[in-house]
N, C-alpha and C positions, 0 to 999 in steps of 0.2 A: 550731417551728423548721423552717427550710428544709432540704431535703436537700443543696442546693448553693448556695454564695454566690459572687457575682462580685466578688472582691476588687479587681480592677482598676477597677471602677466606684465603689468606695467613696471618700468624701472623707476626707482625712487630718485629724486634729486632735491637738493637743498634749495630753499627759497632764497633767491639772490637779494631780496630786499629785507631779509631778516635782521640785518645790522641796523636798519633804519626804523624798526618797530617802535611804537610809542608805549610808554608805561603809564598807567593811571596812578596818580598820587594825590594826596590831600594837601592843599597849601592854603594858607591864610593870606589873602590879598585885600588891600584897602578898598573900600567901596568907591573911592574917587578914582582909583586905578582901573577898576572894572568898568566904571562909567565912561572913562576915557576910551578904553578899548571897544566898548559897545558903541560909542559914537563913531569911532573909526569903522566899525563893522557896518553900521548903517550907510556910511559914505562909500565903502568899497564893495560891500556885498559878500565879504569874507567873514566867516564866523569869528567872534571875538576870541575864542580859545585858540583858534588857528593863528590869529594875529599875534597873540601873546607868545605862542610857540615860535613863530617866525622871528619875532623880535629877540627872544632869548637865544635862538640858533644863531642869529647875526652877531650877538655878543660873544658867543662861543667861538665862531669862526674868525672873528676879528680880535679875539683875546682881550676884550675890554675888561678892565678892572674897575671896581667901584672905589671911589675915594672916601675912605672912612675916617679921615682926619677932620676934626672939628676945631675951629679957632675960637679962642675965648675973648 
């Protein structure tokens, strides 16, 4: 590693991962749902928020739709 870098001489380049950045949002989730993902987190060692994100990403990639029709 160099002791000193000349940043003004460096070429700029775009972050190749910029399209996959996460955005912080506020969302209301049931306590039972959070408890479920927290228990999965304890089993897998993966943070529960990451598990929720992985699950939602899987839904997006597989174009899963929720069934909102209720029978009487």
